C-alpha positions as CSV (number, residue, x, y, z in Angstrom):
1,M,0.0,0.0,0.0
2,V,2.9,2.4,0.7
3,D,4.1,1.8,-2.9
4,V,0.7,2.7,-4.2
5,Q,0.6,5.9,-2.1
6,H,4.1,6.8,-3.3
7,W,3.0,6.3,-6.9
8,L,-0.1,8.4,-6.5
9,T,1.9,11.2,-4.9
10,A,3.6,11.9,-8.3
11,L,0.3,12.4,-10.1
12,P,-1.8,15.5,-10.4
13,P,-5.0,15.5,-8.2
14,V,-7.4,15.0,-11.2
15,A,-5.5,11.9,-12.2
16,V,-5.8,10.5,-8.6
17,Y,-9.5,11.0,-8.7
18,L,-9.8,9.3,-12.1
19,I,-7.7,6.4,-10.9
20,V,-9.8,6.0,-7.7
21,A,-13.0,6.0,-9.8
22,G,-11.6,3.7,-12.4
23,V,-10.0,1.0,-10.2
24,I,-13.0,0.8,-7.9
25,G,-15.4,0.8,-10.9
26,V,-13.6,-2.0,-12.7
27,E,-13.3,-4.0,-9.4
28,S,-17.1,-3.6,-8.9
29,M,-17.7,-5.0,-12.4
30,G,-16.2,-8.3,-11.2
31,V,-12.5,-8.0,-11.9
32,P,-10.2,-8.5,-8.9
33,L,-8.4,-5.1,-8.5
34,P,-7.1,-3.4,-5.2
35,G,-9.9,-0.9,-5.0
36,E,-9.8,-0.7,-1.2
37,I,-6.0,-0.1,-1.2
38,V,-6.3,2.7,-3.8
39,L,-9.0,4.4,-1.7
40,V,-7.1,4.1,1.6
41,S,-3.9,5.4,-0.1
42,S,-5.8,8.3,-1.6
43,A,-7.4,9.2,1.7
44,L,-4.0,9.3,3.3
45,L,-2.8,11.6,0.5
46,A,-5.8,13.9,1.3
47,A,-4.5,14.1,4.9
48,T,-1.3,15.6,3.6
49,G,-3.2,18.2,1.5
50,L,-2.2,16.8,-1.9
51,V,-5.8,16.0,-2.9
52,E,-9.2,16.9,-1.5
53,P,-11.0,14.3,0.6
54,E,-14.5,15.2,-0.7
55,W,-13.3,14.5,-4.3
56,V,-11.6,11.3,-3.4
57,A,-14.8,10.0,-1.7
58,T,-17.0,11.3,-4.6
59,A,-14.8,9.5,-7.1
60,A,-15.0,6.3,-5.1
61,V,-18.8,6.5,-4.8
62,F,-19.1,7.2,-8.6
63,G,-16.9,4.2,-9.4
64,A,-18.8,1.9,-7.0
65,I,-22.2,2.7,-8.3
66,V,-21.4,2.8,-12.0
67,G,-19.2,-0.3,-11.8
68,D,-21.7,-2.3,-9.8
69,S,-24.5,-1.3,-12.2
70,I,-22.4,-2.4,-15.2
71,G,-21.6,-5.6,-13.4
72,Y,-25.3,-6.1,-12.7
73,A,-26.2,-5.7,-16.4
74,V,-23.4,-8.1,-17.5
75,G,-24.4,-10.7,-14.9
76,R,-28.1,-10.4,-15.9
77,R,-27.2,-11.0,-19.5
78,G,-24.5,-13.6,-19.0
79,G,-26.0,-15.5,-16.0
80,R,-24.1,-18.3,-14.3
81,P,-22.0,-19.2,-17.4
82,L,-20.4,-15.8,-17.1
83,L,-19.6,-16.3,-13.5
84,A,-18.2,-19.7,-14.3
85,R,-15.9,-18.1,-16.9
86,L,-14.8,-15.5,-14.4
87,G,-14.0,-18.3,-12.0
88,R,-11.8,-20.1,-14.5
89,R,-10.0,-16.8,-15.3
90,F,-9.5,-15.8,-11.7
91,P,-9.5,-19.1,-9.8
92,K,-7.8,-17.7,-6.7
93,H,-10.4,-15.0,-6.2
94,L,-13.5,-16.2,-8.0
95,G,-13.2,-20.0,-7.9
96,P,-16.1,-22.4,-7.3
97,A,-15.8,-22.3,-3.5
98,Q,-15.8,-18.4,-3.4
99,L,-18.6,-18.2,-5.9
100,A,-20.7,-20.7,-3.9
101,H,-20.1,-18.8,-0.7
102,A,-21.1,-15.5,-2.3
103,E,-24.2,-16.9,-3.9
104,Q,-25.3,-18.4,-0.6
105,S,-25.0,-15.0,1.1
106,F,-27.2,-13.6,-1.6
107,V,-29.8,-16.3,-1.2
108,R,-29.9,-15.8,2.6
109,Y,-29.8,-12.0,2.8
110,G,-30.9,-10.6,-0.5
111,V,-30.0,-7.0,-1.1
112,W,-28.4,-6.8,2.4
113,A,-25.6,-8.9,0.8
114,V,-25.1,-6.0,-1.6
115,F,-24.9,-3.5,1.3
116,F,-22.6,-5.5,3.5
117,G,-20.7,-6.9,0.5
118,R,-19.2,-3.4,-0.1
119,F,-17.1,-3.9,3.0
120,V,-16.0,-7.5,2.2
121,A,-13.4,-8.0,-0.6
122,L,-15.0,-11.1,-2.2
123,L,-18.6,-9.8,-2.2
124,R,-17.4,-6.3,-3.3
125,I,-16.1,-7.9,-6.5
126,L,-19.1,-10.2,-7.1
127,A,-22.1,-8.2,-5.9
128,G,-23.0,-6.7,-9.2
129,P,-22.6,-9.7,-11.5
130,L,-24.2,-12.0,-8.9
131,A,-27.2,-9.8,-8.3
132,G,-27.8,-9.6,-12.1
133,A,-27.4,-13.4,-12.5
134,L,-29.8,-14.0,-9.7
135,H,-32.3,-11.5,-11.1
136,V,-32.4,-9.3,-8.0
137,P,-34.8,-6.4,-8.9
138,Y,-32.6,-3.5,-10.1
139,R,-34.2,-0.7,-8.1
140,R,-33.6,-2.6,-4.9
141,F,-30.1,-3.4,-6.0
142,L,-29.4,0.2,-6.9
143,L,-30.7,1.5,-3.6
144,A,-28.5,-0.9,-1.5
145,N,-25.6,-0.3,-3.8
146,A,-25.7,3.5,-3.6
147,A,-26.2,3.4,0.2
148,A,-23.3,1.1,0.7
149,G,-21.1,3.1,-1.7
150,L,-21.8,6.3,0.1
151,V,-21.1,4.8,3.6
152,W,-18.0,2.9,2.5
153,A,-16.4,5.7,0.4
154,F,-17.1,8.7,2.6
155,G,-16.7,6.8,5.9
156,T,-13.3,5.3,4.9
157,T,-12.0,8.6,3.3
158,Y,-13.0,10.9,6.2
159,L,-12.0,8.5,8.9
160,L,-8.5,8.1,7.5
161,Y,-8.3,11.8,6.6
162,T,-9.3,12.9,10.2
163,V,-6.9,10.4,11.8
164,G,-4.1,11.4,9.4
165,R,-4.5,15.1,10.0
166,A,-4.5,14.6,13.8
167,A,-1.4,12.4,13.5
168,E,0.3,15.0,11.4
169,H,-0.4,17.6,14.0
170,W,0.6,15.7,17.1
171,L,3.3,13.5,15.6
172,K,5.3,15.8,13.3
173,D,8.6,14.3,14.3
174,I,7.4,10.7,13.9
175,S,5.7,10.8,10.5
176,W,5.6,7.0,10.1
177,A,3.5,6.7,13.3
178,G,0.7,8.6,11.7
179,L,0.6,6.3,8.7
180,V,0.6,3.2,11.0
181,L,-2.2,4.6,13.1
182,A,-4.3,5.5,10.1
183,V,-3.8,2.1,8.5
184,L,-4.6,0.3,11.8
185,T,-7.8,2.3,12.2
186,G,-8.9,1.4,8.7
187,L,-8.1,-2.2,9.2
188,A,-10.0,-2.3,12.6
189,S,-13.1,-0.8,11.1
190,T,-13.0,-3.3,8.2
191,W,-12.4,-6.2,10.7
192,W,-15.5,-5.2,12.7
193,L,-17.7,-5.1,9.6
194,R,-16.5,-8.5,8.4
195,R,-17.0,-9.9,11.9
196,R,-20.6,-8.6,11.8
197,V,-21.2,-10.3,8.5
198,R,-19.8,-13.6,9.9
199,A,-22.1,-13.3,12.9
200,L,-25.1,-12.9,10.6
201,E,-24.1,-16.0,8.7
202,Q,-23.7,-18.0,11.9
203,A,-27.1,-16.8,13.2
204,E,-28.6,-18.1,10.0
205,T,-26.8,-21.4,10.3
206,F,-28.3,-22.0,13.8
207,G,-31.7,-21.1,12.7
208,E,-31.8,-17.6,14.2
209,A,-32.7,-15.9,11.0
210,E,-35.1,-16.8,8.1
211,P,-33.7,-17.1,4.6
212,V,-34.4,-14.2,2.3
213,D,-35.4,-14.9,-1.3
214,A,-33.1,-12.8,-3.6
215,T,-35.8,-12.7,-6.3
216,A,-38.6,-11.5,-4.0
217,D,-40.6,-8.5,-5.2
218,R,-39.6,-9.0,-8.7
């Protein structure tokens, strides 16, 4: 991630915003790319004043919504054969086991899988194509997708921006400590969200939640 941040530092602000939107957008279409790393690195750049946090977050939201919508359209048109081809192309990230797990989450939680999936690497990649292939109603998908994109992008950006600014003010002589603190904060928030998703899955396994039909209200 430090290498990504160093690389972004050499670019003009507009290029950084375009890269954030582009990488997150392509990742949301179903292609494994480091969207979260690019967002975190750009948010840390914003803390140094090289880019504006509101534009970083806006670019991330734009990429997430547009990318997921394109992924949804592709998944709806291509269906499961498309997902199988993606699995063969990216077996480490989108193999049969990963695909089965993601599909099970959709069947259990419906559009909530879209919302919480934005905070989980695997579901963030597969949310759009899977929702399309499973014929989740687009309006419900778009609402969950947009809400998740806003919370994820602005929450991550401003959390790291705020922590980074505070660290820069109080730790001017220990610049590396600010970076470590910001990264640990971001990782802690991601860990909490992922733990919440696992808890929901375990609750369903033990019969504490009823399955949700992903095709309801079609």
